[in-house]
N, C-alpha and C positions, 0 to 999 in steps of 0.2 A: 651821436651814437650812445655816448655816456648818459645823456638825458633819458633815452628810451630804456636803457638798462635800469636806471633808477625807477622809472615808471613801473617796469615789470616787478622790481623788488617791492615797491609800495603795494602794488596790486596783490602780490603773493602774500605779503604781510597782512593786508586787510582781510583776505580770504581765510587765512589761518586763524585770525582773531574771531571769525564767525563761521566756524567749520560746519555746524549743524545747519545754519541758515543757507550757507553756500551749497551744501549737499542737497538740501531740499530744492534749491533753485536749479541745480544741475539735473534733478530727477526727471523733469520733463524732457530735457535734451537727451539724457541717457536712454529713456524709454523710446523716444522717437528715433534716435540714431540706431539703437539696437534693433528696433522693428524693421527699419529700412535695410540695414545690413543683412539681417537674418532672412528677410523675405527675398531680397535681391539675390543673395547667395544660393538659397535653397531653390528659388524659382529658376535661376539660370542653370544651376546644376541639374535640376529635374528636366528642364527643357532640353539641355544638351543630351541627357541620357535618353529621353524619348526620341529626339531627332536621330541619335545614333542608332537606336533600335529600329526605328522605322526605315532609316536609310539603308539598313541591312536587308530590308525586304524589297526595296526598289530594284527592279531589274529592267531589262530591255524588252518589255512587253506591256500589253494592256488587255483588258477583258472586253469582249463584246458578247451580248446575249440578247435573246428575244423574249418578250413577255407575252402574256395572254396565250392564244392558241397558235401564234406565229412560229415558224421554224425557218432556219437559214439554210438554203441549199449549199452543198459543198462547192458547186460550180461557181456560185457567187463569191465564196471565200477565195477560190482559186483565182478568179478574175481580179479580186481585190489585191492579192499578192502580186499579180502581173502588172497592175496599174501603177502601184507606188513602189519605187526602188527602195525606199526606206523600210518597207515591210519585207521581212526575210522569210516568213512562213507563219503557220498557225497550227494549233492543235485543238481538236474538239475537247471539251471539258465536261465530264459527266460524273456523278457520284451516287453512291447508294449507301444508306445507313442501315445498320443492323447490329447483331451481336455475335461474339465468338466465345465459346466455352474455354476457360483456361484450364490449366493442369489440376486445379483444385475443384473443378466442376462449377466455378462461378462464371457468371456472364460478364463480359467486358464489352462496353460500347465501342463500336468500330465503324469507320466510314471508308468505303472504297472510293478512290479517286482515279478515274479513268481518263486516258488520253493517248496520244501517240508517243513515239520515241523522244521527240523534241521537247515534249512537256516535262520530261524528267530533269531537264536542265534548270528548271525553275527553283528546285530545292537547293539550298546552300549547304545542306548536310553532306558530309563526306561518306562515300561508300566504304564501309568497313569490311564487310564479308561479301563474297559472291560477285554478282554482276547485276546490271540493270536489264530490263527486258529490251529486246532488239526488234528490228523490222520484221524478222521472220515470226517472232512471237506475236507481233501486232497483226500481221497479215493473216496468220493462221488462227488468231483468237486463242492462243495458248493460255490455259488457266494457270498463270504464274503471277507472282506478286513480289513486291519489294516493301519491306517494313523497316521500322527504325529500332534501335536498341531498346528504347523504352517499351515499345509494343512487344518486342521479342521476350523481354524479361517478364512482362505482365502475363503473356499468354503461355509461353513455353518454359518460363523459369530460368532462362539463360540467354545470354546475348547471341551466341552463335547457334542459330536454329535453322541453318541451311538444310534444305531437303525435307523439312517438316511440312506437313499438310495443315493449312489453315482452313478450318471448316466454318465458313461464314453463313449465318442464318439471317434471312430477311425478316421483316416484321410479320409476314404472313406464313413464316415457317419454311420457305424455300431455302435449300442449301446450295451454296457454291463452294466447291473444294478448290483451293488454290495452293500451288506448291511454292514455297519460299525459296527464291533464287538469289535474293540480295538483301543486305541489311545495312542501313545507314546509321552513322554514329550521331546520336543526338540525345540530349537530356531534357529537351523541351517539347511541349506539345506543338504540333504544326497548326498554324493559324492562317491558312490561305483563304481566299474567297472562292467558293466552290458552287457548282450546281449540284444539288442533292436530289436523289431519287427516293421517293417514298411510294408505298403501295396502299391501295384502298380496295380491299376485296380482290376482285379479278382484274380491276383496272390499274394501270400503272400511271401515276401522275408525277411529272417532273416539276420540281420547285426550285427557285433560285434563292439561296440563302447566303447572305454576305457574312464574312468573318466567322464561319462555322468553327467551333472549337471542340472537335471530337477528342476523346481521350486517347484513341489510337488511330493513326492514319495509315492506310495501305494503298500503295500505287499498283495499278494494274493496267493492261492494255484495254482501251475503251471498247474494243471489238468483242471482248468477253461479255460485257453487259449487253451489247447489241444482239449477240447471238442468244444470250440467256433469255432475253425478253422479246425476241423477234422484232427488233426495231429496225427502221430504215437507216442504214449507215450513210445514205446520201443527203440526209437532212439532220441538222444539229440544232440544239437549243442554245448552246454557248460555246465560246472558244477563247483560248489564249492566242493573242496575235503578237508575234515577235517583230521587233524593230532592230535596226542596225546599231543604235545606241540609245541610252535612256533619255537623252535630251529630246528625242523625236517622239516619245511616247504620247505626250499630251496632244501635240498637233495631229499625229496620225490617228489617235483615238477619236477625235472629232471628225476627221475626214472619213474614216472607216464607217462610222455610224451614218453619216450623210450618204455615203456611197451605197450602203446596204439598203437604207430606206428608199433611195431612188430605184435600185434594182428590183425591190419588192413592191414598189409603188405604194408605200405606206408613209410617205412624208407627212409630218404633222400629226400622226396618230399615236405617237409615244409608245411604240411597241418594240423599238430597237434601242438598246441601252449600251453605253460604253462606260468603262471605268478604268482609271489608272491611278496608282498610288501616289504619284508625285503631287497631284492636286490635293488629294486628301491630306498628305503630310504638310503641305503649305498651309492648309486651313487649320490643322491641329496646332502648328507652330504659332499661327496668328492668334488662335484662341488662348494658348498658354501665355503668350506675350501680353495679351489684353488683360488676362486675369492678374498677372504679376503687376502690371502697371496700375490696375485698379486698387489692388491691395496696398501697393506702395503709396498711392494717393491718400488712402485712408490713414496709413501710418504717418504720412506727412502732416496730417492734422495735429498729431501729438507734438511734432516739431514746432509747429506754429504756437501751440499752447505753451511749450517749453520756452519759446522766445518771449512770449508775453510775461512768463514768470521771471525771466531775466530782467525785462524792463521794469517790472514791478519791484523787484528786490533792489535794483539800482536806484529807483526813485526813493525807496526807503533809505538807502545808504546815503543819498544826497541830503535828505532831510536830517539824518542823524549827524552828518559831518559838515554842516553849514559853518560852524565856528572854525573848523579846521580850514575850510575853504577861505573864510574871511581872513584868517591869520596869514595864510599863504599869499593871498592877493595883496594884503597890506605890506608884506615883505617883498613884493615885486614880482610875484608869480604871474605869468602871462595867461590870458584866456585860453590860448592853445594848449598850454601845459596842463591846465585843469581838465580841458576837454580830452586830451590824450590819456590822462591818468584814469579817468572813468571808462573810456572806451577800451583801454587795455585790460582793465579789471573785468568788464563784462565779456570781452573776448576770451580772456583766460578761463573764466567760469565755463563758458560754452565749449571751449577747446578741451578742457579737462573732462567735461561731461561727454563730449564727442568721443574722446579716446576710450573712456570707460564703456560707452555704448558700443563702440566697434568691437572691443574685446568680448563683451557679453553677446553681441549679435553673432560673432563668429562661433562662439561656444554653443549658442542656441542652434545655429545652422548645422553644426556637426552633430549635435544631439538629435535634431530632427531627422537627419539622414540615417542615423543609426537606428532610431525608433522605426522609421519606414522599412528598413531592411529587416528589423526584428519581426515586424508585423507580417511582412511579405518578403520571403527570402529572395524571390526573383527580382525585387526592386533593389538595385545597388547603384548608388550614385554619390558623388562627393560634392560638397558645396563649391560653387564657382566663385572663388574669392581671390582677387588679384591686388598687387601692391598699388596700382594706379587708383583703384577704387578706394583704398585706404586713404591715400593722399587727398583725393577729391572730397571724401566725406569729412576728413579732418578739417580741411579748409572751409568746407561748407558749414560745419558746426561752429567754427570760429566766426565765420561771416554772419551767422544768425545772431551771435552775441554782439558783434559790432553794430549790426543793423538796429537791433532792438535797444542797444545802449546809446544810440545817437541822441534820442530825446533827453534821457536823464543827464547825459554828459553835457549836452547843450545847455540844459537848465542850470547845471552847476557852474558852467563856465561863464554864464551871463550874470551871475550874482555880483553885486558890488560889494566891496569890503565892508562898508558900513552896514548894509542890510544883513550880510552874513554874520557879522559880529553881534548884531542886535538880536538875532534869532535865538530863541530859547528852546 
């Protein structure tokens, strides 16, 4: 043990004697480790934030909708619910985009989202004032609506706008007057996947738009839109289908699509589509992990370059210290002693560079997260940096030095005392 302590002292002394050269040797290791730590910390932190945000959207439901000129009869949806015990119900899903004039006379973009009572359970936002629409409102097509605090402030200038009339204007100028009966608490825009209704002259065309991001969202009974446009309530374009637990959403999504295709005799025609967030979230997580891994691989190249730098400087050190090696060998130093001396020196250089790289990488990851939040206030995540990662990276950086120091150390250890002393 005393010998190894002496080797560490000698390595430390030699590094101090050549500070500038040692630092330049460390630079490649520092850059490589800092890059890996920064990318890994930011990547994992961002991935965790995205996953957490998306997981908050996942519910016990999936979407089913028809394309082209196809419609889904309600009797087929009722049969679907009866067939699979995992499916607990469904809600038609229909929307209409337009504008509302706010208290300053300015137009605000608004989208009406229609469905039945069960559809209102999709939103995670708390009901702050009033109530949600009920079965009576749905059956009677009552012109009522539920908005959020964001929309209430934008349109009426205050959060509590219960009893106010929201005058919704379609793109063709048609007006729908809706009484505000409920207000949800939210500071964010609603970003669900919806079926949006647009108008083209006298004809009404229903379009499927995914991840619609209206500035203001308003929940209403879908029967209001059916009555307003004289639509057949027994046929729907899209629906939310509810399952007993989120784990069944993916399986039931596939089965529901196949069942409806069979019922409508449109198998293989790609007119019935299903969608559930779990699969999309898994895909997004996979993409994020792939991007992080790729960038880390690129950053790893700098680690390799740094390792080559360590090998290069150790070869120079061996050349410069051949007389020292010769003297030590002539005094009885073993080959293993010379080998350990140079290995410990190269390992110490890499370990020091690794520690500095870890500190810089951590500081960089924190700065990157702060800048991201500064640029976009809604993006708020912390770098995922754990003690185990510190230990692994520190050992890895030292391992780089030992690995790339093997050849120079071996070359020094194999020198004979005579050859070493003759070297000029």
